[in-house]
C-alpha positions as CSV (number, residue, x, y, z in Angstrom):
1,M,22.5,-10.8,-13.9
2,G,22.9,-7.7,-16.1
3,G,24.2,-4.3,-15.1
4,M,27.0,-5.1,-12.9
5,G,29.4,-3.7,-15.2
6,M,27.4,-0.7,-16.4
7,D,29.1,2.9,-16.2
8,A,28.0,5.6,-14.1
9,G,25.9,7.2,-16.6
10,G,23.9,4.0,-17.4
11,E,23.6,3.5,-13.6
12,A,22.1,6.8,-13.1
13,L,19.7,6.3,-16.1
14,A,18.6,3.0,-14.6
15,L,17.3,5.1,-11.9
16,L,15.4,7.5,-13.9
17,P,12.0,6.8,-12.2
18,E,13.5,7.6,-9.0
19,L,15.1,10.7,-10.2
20,L,12.0,12.0,-11.6
21,L,10.1,11.5,-8.2
22,L,13.1,13.3,-6.5
23,L,13.0,16.2,-9.3
24,G,9.3,16.5,-8.5
25,A,9.8,16.8,-4.7
26,V,12.5,19.2,-4.9
27,G,11.1,21.3,-7.7
28,G,7.7,21.3,-6.1
29,L,9.1,22.5,-2.9
30,L,10.9,25.5,-4.7
31,L,7.7,26.1,-6.8
32,G,5.8,26.4,-3.5
33,L,8.0,28.9,-2.1
34,W,7.6,31.4,-4.9
35,T,4.0,30.7,-5.3
36,P,1.2,32.5,-3.7
37,Q,-1.1,30.6,-1.5
38,A,-4.2,31.0,-3.4
39,K,-2.4,29.3,-6.6
40,Q,-0.8,26.1,-4.8
41,W,-2.6,24.2,-7.4
42,R,0.6,24.7,-9.4
43,V,2.5,22.7,-7.2
44,R,0.1,19.9,-7.1
45,A,-0.2,19.7,-11.0
46,F,4.0,19.8,-10.8
47,T,4.1,16.8,-8.7
48,V,1.4,14.8,-10.6
49,L,3.2,15.5,-13.8
50,A,6.5,14.2,-12.2
51,C,4.6,11.0,-10.9
52,L,3.3,10.3,-14.4
53,A,6.7,10.9,-15.9
54,S,8.2,8.5,-13.4
55,A,5.5,5.8,-14.4
56,V,6.1,6.5,-18.0
57,A,9.9,5.9,-17.6
58,A,9.4,2.7,-15.5
59,T,7.1,1.1,-17.9
60,V,9.5,1.7,-20.7
61,A,12.4,0.1,-18.6
62,L,9.9,-2.8,-17.5
63,P,10.8,-5.4,-20.2
64,R,14.4,-4.9,-19.9
65,E,16.4,-7.8,-18.5
66,A,17.0,-7.4,-14.6
67,E,20.2,-5.9,-13.6
68,R,21.7,-4.8,-10.3
69,V,23.3,-1.3,-10.1
70,F,25.6,0.7,-7.9
71,E,27.7,-2.4,-6.7
72,G,24.6,-4.6,-6.9
73,V,22.9,-2.7,-4.0
74,W,19.9,-1.7,-6.2
75,V,17.9,-4.2,-8.2
76,V,15.9,-3.3,-11.2
77,D,13.5,-6.0,-12.1
78,T,9.9,-7.0,-12.8
79,T,9.2,-6.7,-9.0
80,T,10.9,-3.3,-8.9
81,G,9.0,-2.4,-12.1
82,V,5.7,-3.1,-10.9
83,V,6.2,-1.2,-7.5
84,R,7.7,1.8,-9.5
85,I,4.7,2.1,-11.6
86,T,2.3,1.4,-9.1
87,V,3.7,3.8,-6.5
88,A,4.2,6.7,-9.1
89,L,0.3,6.3,-10.2
90,G,-0.8,5.9,-6.8
91,V,0.8,8.9,-5.4
92,A,-0.4,11.1,-8.5
93,V,-4.0,10.0,-7.6
94,L,-3.5,10.3,-3.9
95,V,-2.2,14.0,-4.6
96,L,-5.3,14.7,-6.4
97,L,-7.4,13.1,-3.8
98,A,-5.7,15.1,-1.1
99,G,-6.1,18.1,-2.9
100,S,-9.7,19.1,-1.8
101,S,-8.6,18.6,1.9
102,L,-5.5,20.3,1.7
103,T,-6.3,23.4,-0.4
104,G,-5.8,26.6,1.6
105,H,-3.6,24.8,4.1
106,P,-0.4,26.9,4.8
107,R,1.8,23.6,4.6
108,E,0.1,22.4,1.3
109,T,3.3,22.3,-0.6
110,E,5.0,20.5,1.9
111,A,2.3,17.7,2.0
112,Y,2.7,17.1,-1.8
113,V,6.5,16.9,-1.4
114,L,6.5,14.3,1.7
115,M,4.2,12.3,-0.4
116,L,6.7,12.1,-3.0
117,L,9.6,11.3,-0.6
118,G,7.7,8.8,0.9
119,G,6.9,7.0,-2.4
120,I,10.7,7.1,-3.2
121,G,11.1,5.2,0.0
122,A,8.7,2.7,-1.0
123,V,10.4,1.9,-4.4
124,A,13.7,1.8,-2.5
125,L,12.4,-0.7,-0.3
126,A,11.4,-2.8,-3.1
127,A,14.6,-2.5,-5.1
128,S,17.0,-2.9,-2.1
129,A,19.6,-5.6,-2.4
130,D,21.8,-4.5,0.4
131,L,20.9,-4.8,4.2
132,L,22.2,-1.0,4.7
133,L,19.8,0.3,1.9
134,L,17.2,-1.8,3.4
135,I,17.7,0.6,6.6
136,A,17.7,3.7,4.7
137,A,14.9,2.8,2.7
138,Y,12.9,2.1,5.8
139,L,13.7,5.6,7.1
140,L,12.9,7.4,4.1
141,A,9.6,5.4,3.9
142,S,8.9,6.4,7.6
143,V,9.9,9.8,8.4
144,P,7.7,11.7,5.8
145,L,4.8,9.4,6.9
146,Y,5.1,10.3,10.6
147,A,4.5,14.0,9.4
148,L,1.6,13.2,7.2
149,A,-0.3,11.2,9.9
150,G,-0.3,14.3,12.2
151,F,-0.9,16.9,9.3
152,A,-4.4,18.0,10.5
153,K,-2.8,18.9,13.6
154,D,-5.9,17.8,15.7
155,A,-6.0,15.9,18.8
156,R,-6.5,12.5,16.9
157,G,-4.0,13.5,14.3
158,V,-1.3,14.3,17.1
159,E,-2.0,11.0,18.7
160,A,-1.9,9.1,15.4
161,A,1.4,10.9,14.8
162,M,3.0,9.9,18.1
163,K,1.8,6.3,18.0
164,Y,3.1,5.9,14.5
165,Y,6.4,7.4,15.4
166,L,7.1,5.6,18.7
167,M,6.2,2.3,17.2
168,G,8.3,3.0,14.2
169,A,11.2,4.0,16.2
170,F,10.9,0.8,18.3
171,V,10.6,-1.4,15.4
172,G,13.4,0.5,13.5
173,V,15.7,-0.5,16.6
174,L,14.6,-4.1,16.0
175,M,15.5,-3.9,12.5
176,V,19.0,-2.6,13.2
177,V,19.6,-5.4,15.7
178,G,18.6,-7.9,13.0
179,V,20.8,-6.5,10.6
180,A,23.8,-6.4,13.1
181,A,23.2,-10.0,13.8
182,L,23.4,-10.9,10.1
183,V,26.3,-9.0,9.4
184,L,28.0,-10.5,12.6
185,A,27.0,-14.0,10.9
186,D,28.5,-13.2,7.6
187,G,30.7,-10.2,7.6
188,S,28.6,-8.7,4.6
189,T,25.4,-6.9,3.9
190,S,24.9,-7.7,0.2
191,Y,21.9,-10.1,-0.5
192,I,24.2,-12.0,-2.8
193,D,27.0,-12.8,-0.5
194,L,24.3,-13.4,2.3
195,A,22.6,-15.8,0.5
196,V,25.8,-17.8,-0.1
197,A,27.2,-17.7,3.5
198,L,24.0,-17.7,5.9
199,P,23.3,-21.3,5.5
200,D,26.2,-22.2,7.4
201,A,25.9,-19.4,9.9
202,P,24.8,-20.0,13.5
203,A,21.3,-20.6,14.2
204,P,20.9,-18.3,17.1
205,L,22.3,-15.4,14.9
206,L,20.2,-16.1,12.1
207,A,16.9,-16.4,14.3
208,V,17.6,-12.8,15.7
209,G,18.6,-11.3,12.4
210,V,15.7,-12.9,10.4
211,L,13.2,-11.8,13.1
212,G,14.4,-8.3,13.2
213,V,14.8,-7.4,9.7
214,L,11.2,-8.9,9.0
215,A,9.8,-7.0,11.9
216,G,11.0,-3.9,10.1
217,V,9.3,-4.9,6.7
218,A,6.2,-6.3,8.4
219,F,5.8,-3.0,10.3
220,K,5.8,-1.0,7.1
221,A,3.4,-3.5,5.6
222,G,1.1,-3.3,8.6
223,A,1.2,-7.1,9.4
224,V,0.6,-8.7,12.4
225,P,2.0,-8.7,15.2
226,V,3.3,-5.1,14.4
227,H,0.1,-3.7,13.1
228,F,-1.3,-1.8,16.3
229,W,-0.6,1.4,14.6
230,V,-2.8,0.9,11.6
231,P,-6.2,1.4,13.1
232,D,-5.2,4.4,15.3
233,V,-3.4,6.1,12.7
234,T,-5.7,5.5,9.9
235,A,-8.8,6.7,12.2
236,G,-6.8,9.8,13.5
237,T,-6.1,11.3,9.9
238,T,-7.8,12.3,6.8
239,A,-9.2,9.9,4.3
240,P,-6.8,10.7,1.4
241,M,-3.8,10.5,3.9
242,A,-5.0,7.0,5.2
243,A,-5.4,5.8,2.0
244,Y,-1.6,6.8,1.1
245,L,-0.4,5.3,4.7
246,T,-2.4,2.1,4.0
247,T,-1.1,1.6,0.2
248,I,2.3,3.1,-0.7
249,P,4.6,2.0,1.9
250,K,2.8,-1.6,1.8
251,L,3.5,-1.7,-1.7
252,G,7.1,-1.5,-1.2
253,A,7.4,-3.3,2.1
254,V,5.7,-6.5,0.7
255,A,8.0,-6.2,-2.3
256,A,11.0,-5.9,0.1
257,A,9.7,-9.0,2.4
258,F,9.4,-11.1,-0.9
259,R,13.0,-10.3,-2.4
260,L,14.4,-11.2,1.2
261,L,12.8,-14.7,1.2
262,A,13.7,-15.1,-2.4
263,E,17.3,-14.3,-2.1
264,P,19.1,-14.2,1.4
265,F,16.6,-16.1,3.3
266,A,16.0,-19.0,0.5
267,A,18.1,-21.5,1.9
268,L,18.3,-21.1,5.5
269,P,18.2,-24.0,8.2
270,L,15.3,-22.0,9.9
271,D,12.0,-22.5,8.4
272,V,11.4,-19.0,7.4
273,P,8.6,-19.5,4.9
274,L,6.4,-21.2,7.6
275,M,6.9,-18.3,10.0
276,V,6.0,-15.8,7.1
277,A,3.0,-18.1,6.3
278,L,1.7,-18.1,10.0
279,I,2.2,-14.2,9.6
280,A,0.1,-14.3,6.8
281,A,-2.6,-16.4,8.4
282,A,-2.6,-14.5,11.8
283,S,-2.9,-10.9,9.6
284,M,-5.9,-12.0,7.5
285,T,-7.6,-13.6,10.5
286,L,-6.9,-11.1,13.2
287,G,-7.8,-8.4,10.6
288,N,-11.2,-9.7,9.9
289,L,-12.3,-10.5,13.2
290,A,-11.4,-6.8,14.3
291,A,-13.3,-5.5,11.5
292,F,-16.5,-7.3,12.2
293,A,-17.4,-4.9,15.1
294,Q,-16.2,-1.7,13.4
295,T,-18.8,1.0,12.7
296,E,-16.6,3.8,11.8
297,L,-15.4,3.8,8.4
298,L,-11.9,4.7,8.4
299,R,-11.1,1.9,11.3
300,L,-13.0,-0.7,9.3
301,L,-10.7,0.0,6.3
302,A,-7.8,-0.1,8.6
303,Y,-8.6,-3.4,9.7
304,S,-9.4,-4.5,6.3
305,S,-6.0,-3.3,5.1
306,V,-4.4,-5.6,7.9
307,S,-6.2,-8.5,6.6
308,Q,-5.0,-7.9,3.1
309,V,-1.5,-7.9,4.0
310,G,-2.2,-11.6,4.9
311,Y,-3.0,-12.4,1.3
312,L,0.3,-10.5,0.1
313,F,2.2,-12.6,2.8
314,M,1.0,-15.8,1.3
315,V,3.0,-15.3,-1.9
316,V,6.1,-14.1,0.0
317,A,6.0,-17.2,2.0
318,V,6.6,-19.2,-1.6
319,A,8.8,-16.5,-3.1
320,A,11.7,-19.0,-3.5
321,R,9.6,-22.1,-4.1
322,T,7.5,-21.5,-7.4
323,D,7.8,-19.5,-10.6
324,L,4.2,-18.4,-10.1
325,A,5.1,-16.2,-7.3
326,V,6.3,-13.3,-9.2
327,P,3.4,-12.8,-11.5
328,A,1.0,-13.2,-8.8
329,L,2.7,-10.8,-6.4
330,A,2.6,-8.4,-9.5
331,V,-1.2,-8.6,-10.1
332,Y,-2.3,-8.4,-6.5
333,L,-0.1,-5.4,-5.8
334,V,-1.7,-3.6,-8.7
335,A,-5.3,-4.7,-7.7
336,Y,-4.6,-4.0,-4.2
337,A,-3.8,-0.5,-4.8
338,V,-6.5,0.5,-7.1
339,T,-9.4,-0.9,-5.0
340,N,-7.9,0.2,-1.6
341,I,-7.4,3.8,-2.8
342,A,-11.1,3.5,-4.3
343,A,-12.7,2.7,-0.7
344,F,-10.8,5.5,0.9
345,A,-11.9,7.8,-2.1
346,A,-15.7,6.7,-1.0
347,V,-15.0,8.1,2.5
348,A,-13.3,11.2,1.2
349,A,-16.4,11.8,-1.2
350,L,-18.5,12.5,1.9
351,P,-16.1,13.7,4.5
352,H,-18.5,14.6,7.2
353,A,-19.8,11.1,7.3
354,R,-17.7,9.1,9.7
355,T,-19.8,5.9,10.4
356,I,-21.4,3.5,8.3
357,A,-24.8,4.8,8.9
358,E,-24.0,8.5,8.2
359,W,-22.4,7.4,5.1
360,A,-25.4,5.4,3.9
361,Q,-27.8,8.5,4.8
362,E,-25.7,10.8,2.8
363,A,-24.8,8.7,-0.1
364,G,-28.4,7.4,-0.8
365,R,-28.6,10.7,-2.8
366,S,-25.9,9.6,-5.2
367,R,-26.6,6.2,-6.6
368,W,-23.5,6.1,-8.7
369,L,-21.5,6.6,-5.7
370,V,-23.1,3.6,-4.1
371,F,-22.5,1.7,-7.2
372,S,-18.8,2.2,-7.3
373,L,-18.6,1.6,-3.6
374,V,-20.2,-1.8,-4.2
375,V,-17.8,-2.8,-7.1
376,C,-14.7,-1.8,-4.9
377,L,-15.9,-3.5,-1.6
378,L,-16.5,-6.5,-3.5
379,G,-13.2,-6.3,-5.2
380,L,-11.6,-6.1,-1.8
381,V,-13.5,-9.5,-1.1
382,G,-12.2,-10.8,-4.3
383,T,-15.5,-11.0,-6.2
384,P,-15.2,-11.6,-10.1
385,P,-14.6,-10.1,-12.3
386,T,-12.8,-7.5,-10.4
387,A,-9.0,-7.3,-10.1
388,V,-8.3,-8.4,-6.8
389,F,-10.3,-11.7,-7.6
390,V,-7.8,-12.4,-10.4
391,G,-4.8,-11.4,-7.8
392,K,-6.1,-13.9,-5.3
393,L,-6.6,-16.7,-7.7
394,A,-2.9,-16.2,-9.0
395,I,-1.7,-15.9,-5.2
396,F,-3.9,-19.1,-4.3
397,A,-2.3,-20.9,-7.1
398,A,1.1,-19.8,-6.3
399,T,0.9,-20.8,-2.6
400,W,-0.6,-24.2,-3.7
401,D,2.2,-24.9,-6.1
402,G,4.6,-23.7,-3.3
403,G,3.5,-26.3,-0.9
404,L,1.6,-24.6,1.7
405,A,-2.0,-25.9,0.8
406,W,-3.2,-25.2,4.3
407,L,-2.7,-21.6,3.8
408,V,-4.9,-21.7,0.8
409,V,-7.7,-23.1,2.8
410,V,-7.1,-20.7,5.8
411,A,-7.2,-17.7,3.2
412,A,-10.4,-19.0,1.4
413,I,-12.2,-19.2,4.8
414,N,-11.0,-15.7,5.7
415,T,-12.1,-14.4,2.2
416,V,-15.7,-15.5,2.9
417,A,-15.7,-14.3,6.3
418,S,-14.4,-10.8,5.1
419,L,-17.8,-10.6,3.0
420,F,-19.6,-10.1,6.2
421,Y,-18.1,-6.8,7.3
422,Y,-18.1,-5.2,3.8
423,L,-21.8,-6.3,3.5
424,R,-22.5,-4.1,6.6
425,W,-21.3,-1.2,4.7
426,I,-22.7,-2.2,1.5
427,A,-26.3,-3.0,2.7
428,P,-27.4,0.1,4.1
429,A,-26.0,2.1,1.5
430,A,-27.8,0.3,-1.2
431,A,-31.1,0.4,0.7
432,S,-30.7,4.2,1.2
433,G,-29.8,4.5,-2.3
434,N,-33.2,2.7,-3.4
435,A,-35.1,4.8,-0.9
436,G,-33.6,7.9,-1.6
437,S,-34.3,10.5,-4.3
438,S,-32.7,10.5,-7.7
439,A,-28.9,10.8,-8.1
440,G,-27.4,14.3,-7.3
441,E,-30.7,15.5,-5.7
442,I,-29.7,17.0,-1.9
443,T,-32.6,17.5,0.6
444,P,-32.3,18.0,4.3
445,R,-33.8,15.1,6.4
446,A,-35.4,15.3,9.9
447,S,-37.5,13.4,12.0
448,P,-39.7,14.5,14.9
449,G,-37.7,15.4,18.2
450,T,-34.3,15.2,16.5
451,V,-32.1,18.0,15.2
452,T,-32.1,18.2,11.6
453,V,-29.6,16.7,9.5
454,T,-28.3,18.7,6.6
455,A,-27.3,16.5,3.4
456,Q,-23.7,17.3,2.6
457,K,-22.7,17.8,-1.2
458,V,-20.6,14.8,-2.5
459,A,-16.9,16.0,-3.0
460,G,-16.1,16.0,-6.6
461,T,-12.4,14.9,-7.0
462,P,-12.9,11.7,-4.6
463,A,-16.0,10.7,-6.4
464,V,-14.2,11.1,-9.7
465,V,-11.2,9.0,-8.2
466,L,-13.6,6.3,-6.9
467,H,-15.6,6.0,-10.3
468,V,-12.6,5.5,-12.2
469,A,-10.9,3.2,-9.8
470,A,-14.0,1.3,-9.9
471,V,-13.8,0.9,-13.5
472,A,-10.1,0.1,-13.5
473,S,-10.8,-2.9,-11.1
474,L,-13.0,-4.3,-13.6
475,V,-11.0,-3.5,-16.5
476,L,-8.0,-5.0,-15.0
477,G,-9.9,-8.1,-13.9
478,L,-11.3,-8.7,-17.3
479,G,-7.9,-8.1,-18.8
480,A,-5.7,-10.0,-16.6
481,G,-4.4,-12.2,-18.9
482,W,-2.7,-9.6,-20.7
483,L,-1.7,-8.1,-17.2
484,L,0.0,-11.4,-16.5
485,L,1.9,-11.6,-19.5
486,A,3.1,-8.0,-19.1
487,F,5.1,-9.0,-15.9
488,P,7.1,-11.8,-16.9
489,S,9.0,-13.6,-14.2
């Protein structure tokens, strides 16, 4: 593995994408202090530019040989590169998406800074090759998000922030206990040393250590059984923040779990892949079952994100068993990020419509909005030719090749089942679009004996994000062959 003998300057350069995000956070905070409230859009522009610069730097570094820097605690490889690019671009889009709801907020600058810091934490989770760095990354990917969850400062937001914080603190303790058990078993926190020594360690220590560490990354991913915060936190905040909380930390957490299964947990006497496979099956199944009865859009998407973790954890379970795992993970991470952000952008485009019926009524006046929503929701199902279809196909192939054919069958059944609750949103929206007036026309509706419902104007930036993401999902799906070649294993 390259990079172990790199000098200090080279090691710092290897972290250039993260340093650019950090520069964006610090620079944005300072800029915000000296910028009038009416011109806080400058901070938003600065943070977006920092994210784009980080994505460019990560793209340039992607084809290089994998390397470990800073005494081997930070890994720069294909998985890290994919997370770097996806997180940087995702945060840039989400900063723009959140702009409409944050404009005029007295803490607008702080929100953008917290989003950047949380993005750095997500990348650190993906790049960690040391248990102590993993704990630090967990904290960095958690503390800023607690503040973002309650940023609205209303009753639901405060409740969401408290639930998120309390459960995060509890799982964080479990994670520290797990790390302590693994250190007690081996005397080291390095993944390389753990991979050599843990197979001969006492089974009880291994069990406690593996459960504790995986609980931490599963919490950040929103996987069963530490998923209870997801629906309440998602429904208790704004749509842009909900998109951030269910996308950015998940990217880093899944990559962290993948690295754990591929390196220190690869040869343990415990059947860790089976445990992760059971978590995957439970997440996709329980997430789908809970989503069936939801009428509130944010809660529906929250449970959808829980089910999506199940598909992502499929490839985590076979991380050390097949060469197909790395490209499958890369494609699905990118596809999920694009499609999940798009679904929340659809909610943000009509901020006063909280339920399926309300959204369908308002969106009926914008047929292109409905069309893009259909593309993205069918994308979450895994319908061709969207990007998630290619990602699921790659994950199913990798899981089958890794010897977990039963999990592929469970995932296929859940994929079909998930179509039901997405159609519960698509069908009334499409019917309303066919019955409504032409695109862009806004007219009030009323019925005898009821209060008049005033049509709400479609929010511009979220609608643009939705349309662009829908196109991106189709383009990535059609160009998946080149995407797979771009992420060598």
